[in-house]
C-alpha positions as CSV (number, residue, x, y, z in Angstrom):
1,M,0.0,0.0,0.0
2,K,1.2,3.5,-0.9
3,L,-0.1,6.6,0.9
4,L,0.2,10.3,0.2
5,V,-0.1,12.2,3.5
6,T,-0.6,15.9,3.2
7,G,0.4,18.1,6.2
8,G,2.4,15.2,7.7
9,A,4.9,17.5,9.5
10,G,2.1,19.1,11.5
11,F,0.6,17.9,14.8
12,I,-2.0,15.4,13.8
13,G,-0.3,14.4,10.5
14,S,3.1,13.6,12.1
15,N,1.3,11.5,14.8
16,F,-0.5,9.7,12.0
17,I,2.7,8.9,10.2
18,H,4.3,7.5,13.4
19,Y,1.2,5.4,14.0
20,W,1.0,4.1,10.4
21,I,4.7,3.1,10.2
22,K,4.4,1.4,13.6
23,N,1.3,-0.6,12.6
24,H,1.7,-1.0,8.8
25,A,5.5,-1.3,8.4
26,A,5.3,-2.6,4.8
27,D,3.4,0.4,3.5
28,Q,5.1,3.4,1.8
29,I,4.4,6.9,2.8
30,I,5.0,10.2,1.0
31,N,4.7,13.2,3.2
32,L,3.8,16.4,1.4
33,D,4.1,19.5,3.7
34,K,4.7,23.2,3.0
35,L,6.4,23.6,6.4
36,T,4.5,26.7,7.6
37,Y,5.0,27.8,11.1
38,A,3.1,24.8,12.4
39,G,5.0,22.2,10.3
40,N,8.0,20.8,12.1
41,L,10.3,18.1,10.8
42,E,11.6,17.5,14.3
43,N,8.2,15.8,14.8
44,L,9.4,13.1,12.4
45,K,13.1,12.8,13.4
46,A,12.7,9.2,14.7
47,I,11.6,7.9,11.3
48,E,13.2,10.3,8.8
49,N,15.6,7.6,7.6
50,N,13.0,4.9,7.3
51,S,13.2,3.3,3.8
52,N,9.4,3.4,3.4
53,Y,9.1,7.1,4.2
54,I,9.8,10.1,1.9
55,F,9.4,13.8,2.7
56,V,8.5,16.3,0.0
57,K,8.5,20.0,0.8
58,G,5.7,21.6,-1.3
59,D,2.3,23.3,-1.4
60,I,-0.9,21.4,-1.9
61,T,-2.1,24.3,-4.2
62,D,0.8,23.4,-6.6
63,R,-1.2,21.3,-9.0
64,K,1.8,20.2,-11.1
65,L,3.5,18.8,-8.0
66,V,0.4,17.3,-6.6
67,N,-0.4,15.6,-9.9
68,K,3.1,14.1,-10.0
69,L,3.0,12.8,-6.4
70,T,-0.4,11.3,-6.7
71,Q,0.6,8.8,-9.5
72,G,0.6,5.3,-8.1
73,I,-0.9,6.3,-4.8
74,D,-3.5,4.1,-3.2
75,Y,-4.7,6.3,-0.3
76,I,-4.6,10.1,0.1
77,V,-4.9,11.1,3.7
78,H,-5.5,14.9,3.7
79,F,-4.5,16.7,6.9
80,A,-2.9,19.8,5.4
81,A,-4.9,22.9,6.5
82,E,-4.6,26.2,8.3
83,S,-6.3,25.3,11.5
84,H,-6.1,28.0,14.2
85,V,-9.2,30.0,14.7
86,D,-7.5,33.0,16.2
87,R,-5.2,33.3,13.1
88,S,-8.2,33.0,10.8
89,I,-9.7,36.0,12.5
90,M,-6.5,38.0,12.1
91,D,-6.1,37.1,8.4
92,P,-8.5,34.6,6.7
93,R,-6.8,34.7,3.2
94,E,-4.4,31.8,3.8
95,F,-7.3,29.7,5.2
96,V,-9.3,30.1,2.0
97,N,-6.3,29.4,-0.2
98,T,-5.0,26.3,1.6
99,N,-8.2,24.8,2.9
100,I,-10.4,25.3,-0.2
101,V,-8.1,25.8,-3.2
102,G,-5.6,23.2,-1.9
103,T,-8.3,20.6,-1.3
104,F,-9.6,21.2,-4.8
105,A,-6.1,20.6,-6.3
106,L,-5.8,17.3,-4.4
107,L,-9.3,16.2,-5.4
108,E,-8.5,16.8,-9.1
109,A,-5.3,14.9,-8.8
110,A,-7.0,12.0,-7.0
111,R,-9.6,11.8,-9.6
112,A,-7.1,11.8,-12.4
113,A,-4.9,9.2,-10.7
114,G,-7.8,6.9,-9.7
115,V,-6.9,6.6,-6.0
116,K,-8.6,3.9,-4.0
117,R,-9.6,6.3,-1.2
118,F,-9.4,10.0,-0.5
119,H,-9.7,10.6,3.2
120,H,-10.4,14.1,4.3
121,I,-9.8,15.2,7.9
122,S,-12.3,17.8,9.0
123,S,-13.5,19.4,12.2
124,D,-16.6,19.6,14.4
125,E,-16.4,23.4,14.1
126,V,-18.2,23.2,10.7
127,F,-21.4,22.5,12.6
128,G,-21.4,25.7,14.6
129,Q,-22.0,25.8,18.3
130,L,-24.3,24.2,20.9
131,E,-25.8,25.7,24.0
132,L,-24.2,25.1,27.4
133,N,-25.8,22.7,29.9
134,T,-27.7,20.7,27.2
135,Q,-27.5,17.1,26.1
136,E,-27.5,18.1,22.4
137,K,-24.6,16.7,20.3
138,F,-23.4,17.0,16.7
139,T,-24.0,14.1,14.4
140,E,-23.1,13.2,10.9
141,N,-26.5,14.7,9.8
142,T,-26.1,18.0,11.7
143,P,-26.5,21.0,9.2
144,Y,-23.4,23.0,8.7
145,N,-23.3,26.4,10.4
146,P,-19.6,27.6,10.6
147,R,-19.0,30.7,12.6
148,S,-15.3,31.6,12.0
149,P,-13.3,32.0,8.8
150,Y,-11.5,28.7,9.7
151,A,-14.7,26.8,10.2
152,A,-16.1,28.2,7.0
153,S,-13.1,27.2,5.0
154,K,-13.3,23.6,6.4
155,A,-17.0,23.5,5.7
156,A,-16.4,24.5,2.1
157,S,-13.7,21.9,1.7
158,D,-16.0,19.2,3.1
159,H,-18.7,20.1,0.6
160,L,-16.1,19.9,-2.2
161,V,-15.0,16.5,-1.1
162,K,-18.5,15.2,-0.9
163,S,-19.3,16.6,-4.3
164,Y,-16.5,14.6,-5.9
165,F,-18.1,11.4,-4.6
166,H,-21.5,12.3,-6.0
167,T,-20.4,13.8,-9.2
168,Y,-17.3,11.8,-10.1
169,S,-17.7,8.7,-7.9
170,L,-14.3,9.4,-6.2
171,P,-14.2,7.1,-3.2
172,I,-14.0,9.6,-0.4
173,T,-14.5,9.4,3.4
174,I,-14.5,12.2,5.9
175,T,-13.8,12.3,9.7
176,N,-15.2,15.3,11.6
177,C,-13.1,15.2,14.8
178,G,-13.1,17.0,18.1
179,N,-10.2,19.0,19.4
180,N,-7.1,16.8,19.3
181,F,-4.4,17.0,21.9
182,G,-1.1,15.1,22.6
183,P,2.6,15.1,21.6
184,F,3.9,17.6,19.0
185,M,1.0,20.0,19.3
186,F,1.9,23.6,18.5
187,P,1.6,25.6,21.7
188,E,-0.9,28.1,20.3
189,K,-3.8,25.8,21.2
190,L,-5.2,25.7,24.8
191,I,-3.7,22.5,26.3
192,P,0.0,22.8,25.1
193,L,-0.2,26.6,25.7
194,A,-1.3,26.0,29.3
195,I,1.3,23.3,29.9
196,T,4.3,25.2,28.5
197,N,3.3,28.5,30.0
198,L,3.1,26.9,33.4
199,L,6.4,25.1,32.9
200,E,7.9,28.6,32.1
201,G,6.4,30.1,35.2
202,K,3.9,32.2,33.2
203,K,0.2,32.7,33.6
204,V,-2.3,30.9,31.4
205,P,-4.7,33.1,29.3
206,V,-8.3,31.9,29.4
207,Y,-10.8,33.5,27.1
208,G,-13.9,35.2,28.6
209,D,-15.5,33.3,31.5
210,G,-13.7,30.0,30.6
211,K,-17.0,28.1,30.4
212,N,-16.6,27.2,26.7
213,V,-16.7,23.4,26.2
214,R,-14.8,21.4,23.6
215,D,-14.9,17.7,22.6
216,W,-11.4,16.6,23.3
217,I,-9.8,13.6,21.6
218,Y,-6.3,12.2,22.1
219,V,-4.4,12.3,18.9
220,A,-3.4,8.6,18.9
221,D,-7.1,7.7,19.2
222,H,-7.9,9.9,16.2
223,C,-5.1,8.1,14.2
224,R,-6.7,4.8,15.1
225,A,-10.1,6.1,14.0
226,I,-8.7,7.1,10.6
227,D,-7.2,3.6,10.2
228,F,-10.6,2.0,11.0
229,V,-12.3,4.3,8.4
230,L,-9.7,3.5,5.7
231,K,-10.0,-0.3,6.4
232,K,-13.8,-0.6,7.2
233,G,-15.4,2.7,6.3
234,I,-17.9,3.0,3.4
235,A,-17.0,5.3,0.5
236,G,-19.0,8.5,0.6
237,Q,-19.6,8.4,4.3
238,T,-18.8,10.8,7.1
239,Y,-17.8,9.7,10.6
240,C,-17.8,11.9,13.7
241,V,-14.8,11.1,15.9
242,G,-15.0,12.4,19.5
243,G,-13.4,11.4,22.7
244,M,-15.6,12.8,25.5
245,T,-18.6,11.4,27.3
246,N,-19.1,14.4,29.6
247,D,-18.6,18.1,29.1
248,I,-15.5,19.7,30.5
249,S,-15.1,23.5,30.3
250,N,-11.9,25.1,29.1
251,L,-11.4,26.5,32.6
252,E,-11.7,23.0,34.1
253,V,-9.1,21.8,31.6
254,V,-6.7,24.4,32.7
255,K,-7.4,23.7,36.4
256,K,-6.7,20.0,35.7
257,I,-3.4,20.8,34.1
258,I,-2.5,23.1,37.0
259,S,-3.4,20.3,39.5
260,N,-1.3,17.8,37.6
261,L,1.7,20.1,37.8
262,K,0.9,20.8,41.5
263,M,0.7,24.5,40.9
264,S,-1.8,27.3,41.9
265,N,-5.0,28.4,40.2
266,D,-3.6,32.0,40.7
267,L,-1.7,31.4,37.5
268,I,-5.0,31.6,35.5
269,E,-5.5,35.0,33.7
270,F,-8.8,35.8,32.2
271,V,-8.5,37.7,28.9
272,K,-10.9,39.4,26.5
273,D,-13.0,36.8,24.7
274,R,-12.4,35.7,21.1
275,K,-14.6,37.2,18.5
276,G,-17.5,34.9,17.6
277,H,-16.3,32.4,20.2
278,D,-18.3,29.2,19.9
279,R,-19.8,28.2,23.3
280,R,-19.9,24.4,23.2
281,Y,-19.0,21.5,20.9
282,A,-20.0,17.9,21.6
283,L,-19.9,15.0,19.2
284,D,-22.1,11.9,19.1
285,W,-19.6,9.2,17.9
286,K,-22.0,6.2,18.0
287,K,-21.8,5.7,14.2
288,I,-18.1,4.9,14.2
289,K,-18.4,2.8,17.3
290,L,-21.3,0.7,16.2
291,E,-20.4,0.4,12.5
292,L,-16.6,0.2,12.6
293,G,-15.9,-0.9,16.2
294,W,-13.8,2.1,17.2
295,Q,-13.8,3.9,20.6
296,P,-11.2,5.8,22.6
297,L,-8.8,3.5,24.6
298,H,-8.6,5.7,27.7
299,D,-10.4,8.6,29.3
300,F,-9.6,12.3,29.2
301,E,-7.8,12.4,32.6
302,Y,-5.5,9.6,31.6
303,Y,-4.5,11.2,28.3
304,L,-4.2,14.6,29.8
305,A,-1.6,13.3,32.4
306,Q,0.3,11.6,29.5
307,T,0.3,14.8,27.5
308,V,1.6,16.9,30.5
309,K,4.3,14.3,31.0
310,W,5.3,14.5,27.3
311,Y,5.8,18.2,27.4
312,Q,7.8,17.9,30.7
313,E,10.1,15.4,29.0
314,N,10.4,17.3,25.7
315,T,11.4,20.8,26.8
316,R,13.8,21.3,23.9
317,W,11.1,20.6,21.3
318,W,8.6,23.2,22.6
319,K,11.2,25.8,23.5
320,N,12.4,25.7,19.9
321,V,8.8,26.2,18.8
322,K,8.2,29.1,21.1
323,N,10.6,31.2,19.2
324,Q,10.7,34.9,18.4
325,D,7.9,34.6,15.7
326,Y,5.7,32.7,18.2
327,R,6.3,35.3,20.9
328,G,5.3,38.1,18.5
329,Y,2.1,36.3,17.7
330,Y,1.4,35.5,21.3
331,N,1.9,39.2,22.4
332,K,-0.4,40.4,19.6
333,Q,-3.1,37.8,20.4
334,Y,-3.2,38.2,24.2
335,Q,-2.3,41.8,24.7
336,H,-4.5,43.6,27.3
337,R,-7.2,45.7,25.6
């Protein structure tokens, strides 16, 4: 089997490549990544010399390159995306270009090459938001209602992917996942931001009242879910992939991290809320459980402790990431207003 993985130097993509090589050692992987600020080849240092792994630096909007790389590919696993909501609010242009135009280029290449499966990684954010303190959850049939430029660009790419199944019979699948966390996660997102700030002796910024709720999923569980979908999933289908059974607010998440590190809640700093900040996400992942037999291996608390431990043991990795460019973004995003 030969796979083209887009965005494989990013957080989820690099974890997927590690997972796939470990569990499917005979398969070949081509990793196409532009190496933007969130792409980091240090994530793949352990397997960079593997004979079944090739890295190609390039842009998914480069149709000539994408067409060339897609020849002879069995599966395309499409992670490459601009993914941070805050950055999409600052400047949405790259989100439209990468997430929509880039996905279109890949779909055209996949159609021409006759790939066996085009798997598209999407987000629960395309569905909009839910109310706090309700039992309502997103399902595969929830109407799309994106509320940020990031979510809108992912929703558009989802629709493109689905259209290629209905119009061209391209064998596609989609996973709409919750908020991933775990090793190699760029520290602009809540969990690694909180952990690394605390390890640096800094306060943790929490938007608004901190009551916003996310559906958290450990990245290795997400990688397993993609494997299940590629092996057992039905072409043309979407699968929601979540990790939670009970709501946990962002403030509770930060407090759990602080408790894990045996620090004080005085290190929490409430900051002005994000524009259009979605209040609650929750995913109903019964379909992938009942139809494909997938479910998370452990609970949130176990995985959170494992994640804290990873950042404690990999100080050099995240200190290199929190460089001058990162600090410039951080100061701009969390300045007192």
